[in-house]
C-alpha positions in Angstrom: -22.6 7.8 -39.1 -21.3 4.5 -39.7 -20.3 1.6 -36.9 -17.1 0.7 -35.8 -16.2 -3.1 -36.8 -16.1 -5.1 -33.8 -13.4 -5.1 -31.3 -12.5 -8.4 -29.2 -13.4 -7.7 -25.1 -9.8 -7.6 -24.0 -9.0 -4.6 -26.6 -11.4 -2.9 -24.6 -11.5 -3.8 -21.0 -7.7 -3.1 -21.7 -8.5 0.8 -22.1 -10.1 1.2 -19.2 -8.5 1.5 -15.9 -7.7 -1.6 -14.1 -10.4 -1.8 -11.2 -13.0 -1.1 -14.1 -11.9 -3.7 -16.3 -11.6 -6.0 -13.2 -14.9 -5.8 -11.9 -16.4 -6.1 -15.6 -14.5 -9.4 -15.8 -15.6 -10.4 -12.2 -19.0 -9.5 -12.6 -20.0 -10.9 -16.6 -17.0 -12.7 -17.7 -16.9 -10.3 -20.5 -18.7 -7.8 -22.9 -21.8 -7.5 -24.8 -22.1 -6.7 -28.3 -23.2 -2.8 -27.4 -20.7 -2.7 -24.6 -18.1 -4.1 -26.9 -18.6 -1.2 -29.9 -20.0 1.6 -28.0 -17.0 2.1 -24.9 -14.7 2.4 -27.0 -16.4 5.0 -29.3 -17.4 7.2 -26.5 -14.1 6.9 -24.9 -13.3 8.3 -28.4 -15.3 11.5 -27.6 -18.0 10.5 -30.8 -21.5 11.5 -30.3 -23.2 7.5 -29.9 -26.6 6.3 -30.7 -26.6 2.4 -28.8 -29.6 0.3 -30.2 -30.1 -3.0 -29.3 -32.6 -4.9 -27.2 -34.0 -5.0 -23.1 -31.5 -7.1 -21.2 -28.6 -6.0 -23.5 -26.4 -4.6 -21.2 -27.2 -0.8 -23.0 -26.7 1.2 -19.8 -23.7 -0.1 -18.4 -22.3 0.3 -22.4 -23.8 4.2 -22.5 -22.0 4.5 -18.6 -18.9 2.7 -18.7 -16.4 4.8 -20.2 -17.9 8.5 -18.0 -17.8 6.5 -15.0 -13.8 5.1 -16.2 -12.9 8.5 -16.6 -14.7 9.8 -12.9 -13.1 6.9 -11.2 -10.1 7.6 -12.9 -10.3 11.4 -12.1 -10.7 10.7 -8.0 -7.4 8.3 -8.5 -5.7 11.6 -9.0 -7.7 13.6 -6.6 -8.6 15.5 -9.9 -12.4 14.6 -9.1 -14.2 18.3 -8.7 -17.6 19.4 -7.3 -19.5 19.7 -10.4 -22.0 18.1 -12.7 -20.2 15.7 -15.5 -23.2 13.9 -17.0 -26.6 14.5 -17.0 -28.7 11.7 -18.0 -32.4 12.1 -19.2 -35.1 9.3 -19.2 -39.1 9.8 -20.0 -40.3 8.5 -16.6 -39.7 9.0 -13.0 -39.6 5.1 -11.8 -36.8 4.9 -14.7 -34.6 7.7 -13.3 -35.1 5.9 -9.7 -34.0 2.7 -11.4 -31.0 3.8 -12.9 -30.4 5.6 -9.3 -30.1 1.6 -8.1 -28.6 0.7 -11.2 -25.3 3.2 -11.0 -25.1 3.2 -7.5 -24.5 -0.7 -7.2 -21.8 -1.0 -9.7 -19.9 2.5 -8.3 -20.2 0.6 -4.9 -18.4 -2.8 -6.1 -16.1 -1.1 -8.2 -14.7 1.1 -5.5 -15.0 -1.7 -2.9 -13.0 -3.8 -5.4 -10.3 -1.1 -6.5 -9.7 -1.0 -2.6 -8.6 -4.6 -2.7 -6.2 -3.9 -5.6 -4.7 -0.9 -3.6 -6.5 2.1 -5.1 -7.9 4.8 -3.5 -10.7 6.2 -4.9 -13.4 8.9 -3.7 -17.1 8.7 -4.1 -18.8 9.3 -7.5 -22.2 11.6 -6.6 -25.5 10.2 -8.2 -28.5 12.3 -7.6 -32.1 12.7 -8.5 -33.7 15.5 -9.6 -37.6 15.7 -11.0 -40.7 17.2 -9.9 -40.7 14.7 -7.0 -37.2 16.2 -5.3 -37.9 17.8 -1.9 -36.6 21.4 -2.3 -34.5 20.6 0.3 -32.2 17.9 -1.8 -32.2 20.6 -4.4 -30.8 22.9 -2.2 -28.2 20.3 -1.3 -27.4 19.7 -5.1 -26.5 23.5 -5.1 -23.7 23.9 -2.9 -22.3 19.6 -3.6 -23.6 19.1 -7.0 -23.5 15.3 -8.5 -21.2 14.2 -10.6 -24.1 12.6 -12.4 -27.1 14.0 -12.3 -30.4 11.9 -13.2 -33.8 13.6 -14.5 -36.7 14.3 -17.2 -37.1 16.5 -20.2 -39.3 18.6 -18.1 -37.0 19.2 -15.0 -33.8 19.7 -17.1 -36.1 22.3 -18.9 -36.5 23.9 -15.8 -33.7 23.5 -14.6 -31.6 25.7 -17.3 -33.7 28.8 -16.0 -32.8 28.2 -12.3 -30.7 31.1 -11.9 -27.8 29.2 -10.1 -28.7 25.8 -11.2 -28.1 26.6 -14.6 -24.3 27.7 -13.7 -24.0 24.1 -12.5 -25.0 22.8 -15.6 -22.0 24.6 -17.5 -20.1 22.4 -16.5 -21.4 19.4 -18.2 -19.6 17.4 -21.0 -21.7 14.5 -21.4 -25.3 13.5 -21.8 -27.2 10.5 -21.7 -30.7 10.6 -23.4 -32.7 6.7 -22.7 -35.4 5.2 -24.2 -34.9 7.6 -27.0 -37.2 5.7 -29.6 -40.3 6.5 -26.9 -39.0 10.4 -27.0 -38.4 11.2 -31.0 -41.9 10.5 -32.4 -43.3 12.8 -29.5 -43.6 16.4 -28.7 -41.6 15.2 -25.4 -39.0 14.4 -27.3 -39.0 17.8 -29.7 -39.2 19.8 -26.4 -36.1 17.9 -25.0 -34.0 18.3 -28.3 -34.4 21.7 -27.9 -33.0 21.7 -24.2 -29.9 20.1 -25.2 -29.5 22.5 -27.6 -29.7 25.2 -25.2 -28.0 23.0 -22.5 -24.9 22.6 -25.4 -25.2 26.3 -26.3 -24.5 27.1 -22.4 -21.1 24.4 -22.4 -20.1 25.8 -25.1 -20.4 30.0 -23.9 -18.3 28.3 -21.2 -15.8 27.0 -23.5 -16.5 23.2 -22.7 -18.4 20.6 -25.9 -21.1 18.3 -25.1 -21.1 14.4 -25.9 -24.3 13.1 -26.7 -25.2 9.1 -26.1 -28.4 8.1 -26.5 -29.8 4.5 -25.4 -32.4 3.1 -27.7 -34.8 -0.1 -28.2 -35.6 -1.4 -32.0 -36.1 1.4 -34.0 -35.6 2.6 -37.7 -33.9 4.3 -39.2 -31.3 4.5 -36.7 -29.5 7.4 -39.3 -33.0 9.7 -38.8 -32.7 9.0 -34.6 -28.7 9.8 -34.9 -29.8 12.7 -36.4 -32.1 13.5 -33.7 -30.1 12.6 -31.2 -26.9 15.0 -32.2 -28.4 18.1 -34.2 -26.8 19.6 -37.0 -24.2 22.1 -37.6 -25.2 26.0 -38.4 -24.1 25.3 -41.7 -27.5 23.1 -42.5 -25.0 19.9 -41.9 -25.3 16.9 -39.7 -23.2 16.5 -36.5 -21.1 13.4 -36.8 -22.8 10.8 -35.0 -21.6 7.0 -34.4 -24.3 4.2 -34.6 -24.1 1.2 -32.8 -26.7 -1.2 -34.4 -26.8 -4.2 -32.1 -31.0 -4.4 -32.8 -31.4 -8.0 -33.0 -28.2 -9.2 -30.5 -30.8 -11.3 -28.8 -32.2 -14.5 -30.7 -36.0 -14.3 -31.1 -38.9 -17.0 -30.8 -42.0 -15.5 -31.8 -45.3 -17.4 -32.8 -48.4 -16.8 -34.0 -51.5 -19.2 -31.2 -55.1 -19.5 -32.6 -57.8 -21.2 -30.3 -58.7 -24.5 -32.5 -62.4 -22.9 -32.6 -64.3 -21.2 -35.6 -63.5 -18.0 -35.1 -66.7 -16.7 -37.1 -69.6 -19.2 -35.9 -68.7 -20.3 -32.6 -70.3 -18.0 -30.1 -68.2 -15.7 -27.9 -67.9 -17.2 -24.7 -67.1 -20.5 -26.8 -64.1 -18.5 -28.7 -63.5 -16.4 -25.3 -62.6 -19.6 -23.7 -60.6 -21.3 -26.3 -58.4 -18.3 -25.6 -58.0 -18.5 -21.7 -57.1 -22.4 -22.1 -54.7 -21.0 -24.5 -53.1 -18.6 -22.2 -53.4 -20.6 -18.9 -51.4 -23.6 -20.9 -48.6 -21.2 -21.4 -48.6 -19.7 -18.0 -48.4 -22.8 -16.6 -45.3 -24.2 -18.7 -43.7 -21.0 -17.7 -42.3 -19.2 -14.7 -43.2 -16.0 -15.3 -45.3 -14.8 -18.2 -45.6 -11.0 -18.9 -48.8 -10.4 -20.8 -49.5 -7.5 -22.8 -53.4 -6.1 -24.5 -53.7 -3.1 -25.7 -56.1 -0.8 -24.1 -56.4 -0.1 -19.8 -60.1 -1.8 -19.8 -59.0 -5.2 -21.5 -55.9 -5.6 -18.9 -58.4 -5.2 -16.2 -60.6 -7.5 -17.6 -58.0 -10.1 -17.9 -56.8 -9.7 -14.7 -60.3 -10.7 -13.3 -60.6 -13.5 -15.3 -57.5 -14.5 -14.7 -57.4 -14.2 -11.2 -61.3 -16.4 -10.9 -59.6 -19.0 -12.9 -56.0 -19.6 -11.1 -57.9 -19.7 -7.5 -59.6 -22.9 -9.1 -56.1 -24.0 -10.4 -54.2 -26.4 -7.8 -50.8 -25.3 -9.3 -51.2 -21.6 -9.1 -53.1 -19.0 -6.7 -55.0 -15.8 -8.0 -52.6 -13.2 -5.8 -49.6 -14.2 -8.1 -51.6 -12.5 -10.5 -51.3 -8.5 -10.9 -52.0 -5.5 -13.2 -49.6 -3.1 -14.4 -51.2 0.2 -16.4 -51.3 4.2 -16.4 -54.1 4.4 -14.8 -53.1 2.7 -11.8 -51.2 4.7 -8.7 -46.9 5.3 -9.0 -47.3 3.2 -5.4 -49.0 0.0 -7.0 -47.3 -0.1 -9.8 -43.9 0.3 -8.2 -44.9 -2.8 -5.4 -45.9 -4.7 -8.8 -42.4 -4.1 -10.4 -40.9 -4.7 -7.2 -43.1 -8.2 -6.7 -41.8 -9.3 -10.0 -37.9 -8.3 -9.3 -38.1 -11.0 -6.4 -39.8 -13.3 -8.2 -42.9 -13.4 -6.2 -45.3 -13.4 -9.4 -46.6 -15.4 -11.8 -48.3 -13.1 -14.3 -48.2 -10.1 -14.9 -51.0 -8.1 -17.3 -50.0 -4.3 -19.1 -51.3 -2.2 -21.2 -48.4 0.0 -22.6 -46.7 0.8 -19.3 -43.9 -2.1 -19.8 -42.7 -1.6 -22.9 -40.5 0.9 -21.9 -36.9 -0.8 -19.8 -37.9 -0.5 -16.7 -36.0 -3.0 -15.3 -38.3 -6.0 -14.1 -36.3 -9.2 -13.5 -36.7 -12.1 -15.0 -39.3 -13.0 -17.7 -39.3 -15.6 -19.1 -42.3 -15.5 -22.0 -43.6 -12.4 -23.5 -47.9 -13.4 -24.6 -49.6 -10.6 -26.7 -53.0 -10.7 -26.8 -54.2 -9.2 -29.8 -52.0 -7.3 -32.4 -49.5 -5.1 -31.5 -50.0 -2.9 -34.6 -46.6 -2.5 -35.5 -43.7 -4.5 -35.6 -41.5 -2.1 -33.4 -44.2 -2.8 -30.7 -43.7 -6.2 -31.2 -39.9 -6.2 -31.0 -40.3 -4.1 -28.1 -43.1 -6.0 -26.0 -41.1 -9.5 -27.1 -37.5 -7.7 -25.8 -39.3 -8.0 -22.2 -38.2 -11.7 -22.2 -34.9 -13.4 -21.7 -33.4 -10.4 -19.7 -30.0 -11.5 -20.3 -27.7 -11.1 -23.9 -27.7 -15.0 -24.3 -31.4 -15.4 -23.2 -34.0 -16.3 -26.1 -36.8 -13.5 -26.4 -39.9 -15.6 -26.5 -43.2 -14.2 -27.5 -46.3 -15.9 -28.3 -49.0 -13.7 -29.7 -52.6 -14.9 -29.3 -55.4 -14.1 -31.9 -59.3 -13.4 -31.8 -60.3 -12.7 -34.9 -59.5 -13.6 -39.1 -58.2 -10.0 -39.3 -56.3 -10.5 -35.9 -54.9 -13.7 -37.6 -54.0 -12.2 -40.7 -52.4 -9.0 -39.3 -50.4 -10.9 -36.3 -49.1 -13.6 -38.6 -47.9 -10.6 -40.9 -46.2 -8.6 -37.8 -44.7 -11.4 -36.6 -43.0 -12.6 -40.3 -41.9 -9.4 -39.8 -40.1 -9.3 -36.4 -38.4 -12.2 -37.2 -37.5 -10.9 -40.7 -35.7 -7.9 -39.0 -37.9 -5.3 -40.4 -39.0 -2.2 -38.5 -41.7 0.7 -39.1 -40.3 3.9 -39.9 -40.6 6.1 -37.0 -42.4 9.4 -37.8 -40.7 12.8 -35.9 -42.8 15.9 -35.4 -41.6 18.9 -37.7 -41.2 22.2 -36.4 -44.1 21.9 -33.6 -45.0 26.0 -33.1 -46.6 25.3 -29.4 -43.1 23.9 -28.1 -41.4 26.9 -29.9 -43.1 29.2 -27.8 -42.4 27.6 -25.1 -38.2 27.6 -25.1 -38.1 30.9 -27.0 -39.8 32.2 -23.3 -37.3 29.8 -21.8 -34.8 31.6 -23.8 -36.0 34.4 -22.9 -35.5 34.7 -19.4 -31.7 33.5 -19.7 -30.3 36.8 -21.1 -31.2 39.1 -24.3 -31.0 37.6 -27.2 -30.4 38.6 -31.2 -33.3 37.2 -32.8 -30.8 35.6 -35.6 -28.5 33.6 -32.8 -31.8 32.7 -31.5 -33.2 31.1 -34.8 -29.5 29.6 -35.5 -29.5 27.9 -31.8 -33.2 26.8 -33.0 -32.7 25.3 -36.1 -29.3 23.1 -34.7 -31.9 20.8 -33.1 -33.4 17.9 -35.1 -37.5 18.8 -35.0 -36.9 22.3 -36.1 -33.4 22.1 -38.7 -36.3 23.1 -42.0 -37.8 25.7 -39.5 -39.0 28.8 -41.6 -37.3 32.0 -40.8 -41.0 33.4 -41.1 -42.9 30.5 -38.9 -39.9 31.7 -36.4 -40.7 35.5 -36.5 -44.4 34.6 -36.4 -44.2 32.8 -32.9 -41.7 35.4 -31.8 -44.3 38.2 -32.2 -47.4 36.5 -30.6 -45.2 36.0 -27.4 -44.4 40.0 -27.9 -48.7 40.5 -27.9 -48.4 41.2 -31.2 -52.3 40.1 -32.1 -53.3 42.5 -29.3 -55.5 40.0 -27.3 -55.4 41.7 -23.7 -59.3 42.0 -24.0 -59.0 38.1 -24.1 -56.5 37.9 -21.4 -53.3 36.6 -23.3 -50.6 38.9 -22.2 -47.2 38.9 -23.9 -44.7 36.6 -22.3 -41.1 38.7 -23.6 -40.6 41.7 -25.3 -39.4 41.8 -28.8 -37.6 44.8 -31.0 -37.7 44.0 -34.7 -35.7 47.3 -34.8 -32.5 46.1 -33.2 -33.5 42.5 -33.5 -33.7 41.2 -30.1 -35.7 39.9 -27.2 -35.9 39.1 -23.9 -38.0 38.4 -20.7 -40.8 39.9 -19.2 -40.9 40.0 -15.3 -43.7 37.1 -15.2 -42.1 34.5 -17.8 -40.3 32.8 -14.8 -43.1 31.9 -12.9 -44.9 31.0 -16.0 -42.3 29.1 -17.3 -41.6 27.3 -14.1 -45.6 26.6 -13.5 -46.5 26.0 -16.8 -43.9 24.1 -19.3 -43.9 20.5 -20.5 -46.3 19.2 -23.3 -48.1 16.2 -21.7 -52.0 17.9 -21.8 -53.8 17.7 -18.1 -55.6 14.6 -18.3 -59.5 15.7 -18.1 -62.5 13.2 -18.0 -65.5 15.0 -19.7 -68.5 15.2 -17.9 -71.4 13.6 -19.9 -74.9 15.4 -19.3 -78.5 15.4 -20.6 -80.2 18.6 -22.3 -82.0 19.2 -19.1 -79.0 19.0 -17.2 -79.1 15.7 -15.8 -75.7 13.7 -15.0 -75.1 11.0 -16.9 -71.1 10.0 -16.1 -68.1 11.0 -17.4 -65.9 9.7 -20.7 -62.3 9.9 -21.4 -61.3 13.0 -23.2 -59.5 11.3 -26.3 -63.1 10.0 -26.8 -64.7 13.4 -26.9 -62.4 13.9 -29.6 -63.7 11.5 -32.0 -67.6 12.6 -31.6 -69.6 14.6 -33.9 -73.1 15.7 -33.3 -75.3 12.9 -34.3 -72.9 10.5 -32.7 -74.7 7.5 -30.8 -72.6 6.1 -27.9 -72.9 3.4 -24.7 -72.1 4.5 -21.2 -73.4 3.1 -18.3 -75.8 0.4 -20.5 -77.7 2.9 -22.2 -77.2 4.9 -25.5 -77.1 8.4 -26.3 -76.9 10.6 -29.0 -74.5 13.7 -29.2 -75.5 16.9 -29.6 -72.6 19.5 -28.6 -70.2 20.3 -25.9 -69.6 22.9 -23.7 -66.3 22.8 -22.2 -65.5 20.0 -20.4 -69.5 18.9 -21.1 -70.7 16.8 -23.3 -74.2 17.5 -24.2 -76.4 14.5 -24.9 -80.1 13.2 -25.7 -81.4 9.5 -24.5 -80.9 7.4 -27.6 -83.2 4.0 -26.4 -83.1 1.7 -28.8 -80.8 3.0 -31.1 -77.1 1.2 -32.5 -74.3 2.6 -31.1 -71.8 5.0 -34.4 -68.8 5.2 -31.6 -67.4 2.5 -29.9 -66.2 3.1 -26.6 -63.3 1.5 -27.1 -62.0 3.7 -29.9 -60.1 6.3 -28.6 -58.0 3.7 -26.6 -56.9 1.0 -29.9 -53.6 1.4 -30.9 -53.3 2.3 -35.2 -51.9 -0.3 -37.2 -48.4 2.0 -38.6 -48.6 2.7 -42.5 -45.3 0.8 -42.7 -46.7 -2.7 -41.2 -50.1 -2.0 -43.1 -48.6 -2.1 -46.2 -47.1 -5.6 -45.5 -50.3 -6.6 -44.5 -51.8 -5.6 -48.2 -48.7 -7.2 -49.8 -48.9 -10.3 -47.5 -52.7 -10.6 -49.1 -51.5 -10.2 -53.1 -49.2 -13.1 -52.5 -51.7 -15.4 -50.7 -54.5 -14.4 -53.3 -52.8 -15.0 -56.0 -52.4 -18.8 -55.4 -55.8 -19.1 -54.7 -58.3 -20.7 -55.7 -55.8 -22.9 -57.8 -53.0 -23.5 -55.5 -54.4 -23.8 -52.1 -52.3 -26.5 -51.1 -49.4 -24.6 -52.1 -50.7 -21.8 -50.0 -51.2 -23.8 -46.6 -47.6 -24.9 -46.7 -46.5 -21.1 -47.1 -48.0 -20.1 -44.3 -47.2 -23.3 -42.1 -43.6 -23.6 -43.2 -42.2 -19.5 -44.1 -44.9 -18.3 -41.4 -44.9 -20.8 -38.8 -48.2 -21.2 -38.5 -50.3 -24.0 -37.4 -52.0 -25.5 -39.8 -55.5 -25.1 -38.6 -54.5 -21.1 -38.6 -53.3 -21.4 -41.8 -56.7 -23.0 -43.2 -58.0 -20.3 -41.3 -56.7 -17.8 -43.5 -57.2 -19.5 -47.2 -60.3 -20.5 -46.5 -61.1 -16.5 -45.7 -59.3 -15.6 -48.8 -61.1 -17.6 -50.8 -64.4 -16.6 -49.8 -63.7 -13.3 -50.6 -62.5 -13.8 -54.0 -65.3 -15.8 -54.7 -67.8 -13.6 -53.5 -66.0 -10.1 -54.8 -64.2 -11.4 -57.7 -61.0 -9.6 -56.0 -59.0 -9.5 -52.7 -57.8 -5.9 -51.8 -54.0 -5.2 -51.3 -51.3 -2.7 -50.9 -51.9 -2.2 -55.0 -55.7 -2.5 -55.3 -58.4 -0.6 -53.8 -61.7 -2.2 -53.4 -64.6 0.1 -52.9 -68.0 -1.9 -52.6 -71.7 -0.2 -51.9 -74.7 -2.3 -50.8 -78.0 -1.7 -48.5 -78.4 -2.1 -44.7 -81.7 -3.0 -42.9 -82.7 0.3 -42.3 -82.2 1.9 -46.2 -79.1 3.5 -45.6 -76.0 2.6 -48.0 -72.7 1.3 -46.8 -69.8 2.3 -49.0 -66.4 0.6 -47.7 -63.2 1.5 -49.6 -61.0 -1.2 -48.3 -57.7 1.2 -48.1 -54.8 -0.9 -46.3 -53.2 1.7 -45.3 -53.6 1.9 -41.2 -56.0 3.9 -38.9 -54.4 7.4 -38.9 -53.9 7.0 -43.0 -57.5 5.7 -43.4 -58.6 8.7 -40.8 -57.9 11.3 -42.6 -58.8 9.7 -46.4 -62.2 9.0 -45.0 -62.9 12.4 -43.7 -61.7 13.9 -47.5 -63.7 11.3 -48.9 -67.2 12.0 -46.8 -66.7 15.7 -47.0 -66.5 15.5 -51.2 -69.5 12.6 -51.5 -71.5 15.0 -49.4 -71.1 18.1 -51.5 -72.0 15.7 -54.3 -75.2 13.9 -53.1 -75.9 17.2 -50.7 -76.5 15.0 -47.7 -74.9 14.5 -44.7 -72.4 11.6 -44.5 -71.3 9.5 -41.7 -68.1 7.6 -41.3 -66.7 4.6 -39.7 -63.0 4.3 -39.7 -61.0 0.8 -39.1 -57.3 0.2 -40.1 -58.1 -1.8 -43.0 -60.4 0.8 -44.6 -63.4 3.1 -43.9 -66.3 2.7 -44.5 -69.0 6.2 -45.6 -72.8 5.6 -44.5 -75.1 7.7 -46.9 -79.3 7.8 -47.1 -78.9 8.1 -51.1 -77.9 5.0 -53.1 -74.7 5.1 -54.7 -74.0 4.7 -58.5 -70.7 4.2 -60.1 -71.1 7.4 -62.1 -71.3 9.3 -58.4 -68.3 7.3 -57.1 -66.2 7.9 -60.0 -66.6 11.7 -59.9 -65.9 11.3 -56.0 -62.7 9.7 -57.2 -61.8 12.7 -59.5 -62.5 15.0 -57.2 -61.2 13.9 -54.4 -57.4 13.5 -56.8 -58.1 17.0 -58.0 -58.5 19.0 -54.4 -55.8 19.8 -52.0 -56.2 17.7 -49.7 -54.2 19.2 -46.9 -56.9 22.5 -47.3 -60.0 20.2 -47.6 -58.8 18.3 -44.5 -58.0 21.8 -42.3 -61.4 22.7 -43.6 -63.3 19.7 -42.7 -61.4 19.3 -38.8 -61.8 23.0 -38.2 -65.2 22.9 -36.6 -64.7 19.6 -34.8 -64.3 18.6 -31.4 -60.9 17.1 -32.1 -60.0 21.2 -33.1 -61.2 22.5 -29.7 -59.4 20.3 -27.6 -56.3 19.9 -29.6 -56.0 23.6 -29.8 -56.5 23.8 -25.7 -53.4 21.5 -25.6 -51.7 23.5 -27.8 -52.9 26.9 -26.3 -51.3 25.6 -23.3 -48.2 24.3 -24.5 -47.6 27.8 -26.2 -48.5 29.5 -22.6 -51.8 31.3 -24.7 -53.7 29.7 -21.4 -51.9 28.7 -18.2 -52.5 26.1 -15.8 -51.1 27.8 -13.1 -50.5 31.5 -12.1 -49.7 33.0 -8.7 -51.1 30.3 -6.6 -54.3 29.6 -8.4 -54.7 26.5 -10.8 -57.1 26.0 -13.1 -58.9 22.9 -14.0 -59.2 21.3 -17.3 -62.9 22.7 -17.7 -62.0 26.2 -17.0 -59.4 25.9 -19.8 -61.3 24.2 -21.9 -64.0 26.7 -22.2 -61.3 29.9 -22.3 -60.0 27.6 -25.5 -63.2 27.4 -27.2 -64.0 30.8 -26.4 -60.3 31.9 -28.2 -60.4 29.7 -30.8 -63.7 30.8 -32.3 -61.7 34.6 -31.9 -58.7 33.5 -33.5 -60.5 32.1 -36.3 -62.6 35.2 -37.2 -59.7 37.6 -37.0 -56.3 35.6 -37.0 -56.9 32.4 -38.8 -53.2 32.4 -39.9 -52.3 32.5 -36.2 -49.3 30.0 -34.9 -51.1 28.6 -32.6 -54.0 28.1 -35.0 -51.9 26.6 -37.4 -49.8 24.5 -34.8 -53.4 22.6 -34.0 -53.9 21.8 -37.7 -50.6 20.6 -38.2 -51.1 18.6 -35.0 -54.3 17.0 -36.6 -53.3 16.3 -39.9 -49.2 15.2 -39.2 -49.2 13.9 -35.4 -53.0 12.6 -35.0 -53.7 11.6 -38.5 -51.2 11.1 -41.7 -51.7 13.4 -44.1 -48.2 12.8 -45.6 -49.1 9.1 -46.3 -52.9 9.8 -47.5 -51.7 12.2 -50.0 -48.7 9.3 -51.4 -51.6 7.6 -52.0 -53.9 9.3 -53.5 -50.4 10.3 -55.7 -50.3 6.4 -56.5 -54.0 6.5 -57.1 -53.5 9.0 -60.2 -50.4 7.5 -60.7 -52.2 4.2 -61.4 -49.3 2.2 -59.4 -52.4 1.7 -57.5 -55.7 0.2 -59.1 -59.2 1.0 -57.8 -62.3 -2.0 -58.4 -66.0 -0.7 -57.9 -68.4 -3.2 -56.7 -72.2 -3.0 -56.4 -74.7 -2.6 -55.5 -73.8 -6.1 -53.7 -76.2 -7.7 -52.1 -74.4 -7.9 -48.9 -71.0 -6.9 -47.6 -68.2 -8.9 -48.7 -66.0 -10.9 -46.1 -63.3 -8.3 -46.0 -65.7 -5.8 -45.3 -67.7 -7.8 -42.2 -65.5 -6.2 -39.8 -66.0 -2.7 -40.8 -69.9 -3.1 -40.8 -70.2 -4.3 -37.3 -67.5 -1.6 -35.8 -70.2 0.6 -37.6 -73.3 -1.0 -36.2 -72.3 -2.1 -32.7 -70.4 -1.5 -29.8 -67.8 -3.7 -28.0 -70.2 -4.3 -24.6 -72.7 -6.0 -26.7 -69.4 -8.6 -27.4 -72.3 -11.1 -28.5 -74.1 -9.3 -30.3 -70.9 -8.6 -32.6 -70.0 -11.9 -33.0 -73.7 -13.1 -33.5 -73.7 -9.9 -36.6 -70.1 -11.7 -38.0 -71.4 -15.1 -37.9 -75.4 -13.7 -39.8 -73.1 -12.2 -42.6 -70.6 -15.1 -43.3 -74.2 -17.1 -43.1 -75.3 -14.7 -45.9 -72.2 -15.2 -48.1 -72.0 -19.3 -47.8 -76.1 -19.3 -48.8 -75.5 -16.4 -51.5 -72.2 -18.2 -53.2 -74.6 -21.7 -52.7 -77.6 -20.3 -54.2 -75.2 -18.9 -57.6 -73.4 -21.9 -57.8 -76.9 -24.4 -58.2 -78.3 -21.5 -60.7 
């Protein structure tokens, strides 16, 4: 996997056809780092992964060798009517962008070649996605494109389209764009299997498939390279070369803090200071891209900016636009086109502009609050300075003390070139089921040959034979669920060791394949059937009976679910237990959380005696403004004075205290990111509930979790709790905990859809998400009662524990505690929660719609701590 040593521009250009080399010289003057490294490797026939920021010429790095080869064939009259290259990207908008980005260079090179005395034919580039009209698809059969542009879903369907499948046999190159976006999801798993099936098809025809991947900043590159290239039958990874130009562009990242009292000043004053900072940045730059972390925040920021800009003599409100996934495709494309034409001053986005769609010139990226991982920070800021030599300039505006600490750490880590590790799903059985149905359509398969093919893809290289057979048996109807209208999708003969297709398989596969679940709004109704409103499915997933949430400005208690309906009852005057924005929040990654913990440990070790040294380090090493450095030092000092310890990566503080409602809060300062804390909190809550024989309420954040109980905790109970947690099988405990939750019911529907147990579309009928959810809940009950080890049930558990939560790293943390590599300190009963627990307590108490209340409660808790310390000092 070694990277090729740098080559001189002229060496690379001289290996290209004269007209291609000349076009490069005239158009760009020279090559970028990824181009200089990648072109020779691709021309030499290697599988290649190219990782570099936006604006460093990745696309041309990947395509130049291919275009060069196709034009040389054209020059010799040897360019045939067949598909040579398949380009796959995760977004249809990206595909259209790529179409433009390839057509223009091809036309320019052809015109230049004519001037130089060469006669070249057309190199055809065509797009095939779900938007492509049938007439265009028919045209592709008659005269196929030399370069086919498609999506993961359309490629999988093309592989079973009888005539088009034959056209794919001639493929020589497959190019995967935005591989960092795909690798960590089931879409990437789905694509990895499709590429193995394409590889099989090509090799069957006597050819070979060369793989080229393009990625923004990601780590570890070796693992992503294996994801791209797959494995040999002997279990060794296929050879792949890495072009690591992740830090080819200079970076300028700073954290900005409003000059207000983040704790005691009212929310309106803090908000105004944040917008003043933002407006100042916007005025001083030509085009600013602002990232928020949620769609609702995007809309709020755009609304506020338009009202402020409307009063500005230099700026106009129509120069501000929003861009997020809930907007129509037409609106998003209009915003992108306006950006390219330089007509916009500001675009505010949630996550939709993180991917490499060409949006033209951006000279500043502003992040409002923490992006929750270094990789996302680099991806977002990489959108600024869309040129290899242009600086990627980013500013992060923080909103509170915890945000300031987190952003300080992430910005420094980004400048130090630290990147969070990507996590690739391992052996998802629902995606496997889908592909086995697809394979059955192609031909009659030997089971062993199919198993070998599947294991060649990176996500399945550890797939066990018994799991493969289990999925095959399910698809062949082993579980006898015809009474539940679940029918076999293929036939399987275990004696002969072969399987093949059933008559309905092609229609089922074409109408239902893909991994993205249907988004469903969930209706909220009272016990007597009165309609209250809708919530998003991701929000419904996190509810447990008894939870109180806000909808339409009123509070409701969740009773139970019925399909895609939540049954509630009014809870007037009760405080919300689940913030409505929780499901939309990006979770802090495990690797970044460890960095924050390390930072806490380093700075707190200097306090209180070396306060000035701590401030100096924060200003000089972390590039903070002095007032921001002092906020951090003051925050850490207050925590030390009150609790005696600062929780970090090596120290877990467990504190307990009474609240005003005769309940007790137990806060676990486990600084390991929300996905790990989600897993840990449920394990601890379940075992604590068994110890005290009372229900336990959970509040989860990136920095820890809080358990709320009616009984007064004691150190003895808490020590017993830790002993039992460390003795327990964490995975089994967590499976038992999630078995009857909303999360299980809804994730089971997704897995059942992907594995064709529940069909969205069949014989001209389309089922609504609500109908599918009712079917899923019924099927889940049947399976848990009769077949608890069914592959689809097991996959639901795996997805929840490994993809939604992070059981692997949760188990690592428990192992660290067991080995005493991480110390656990108990404090309590405390008069009040410690300063580092305040945001957790507030999150458990009140909803974001009551922002003023949140601010008041934080200020009140802080005031109580100061008064308590003052009284203690005077005694």
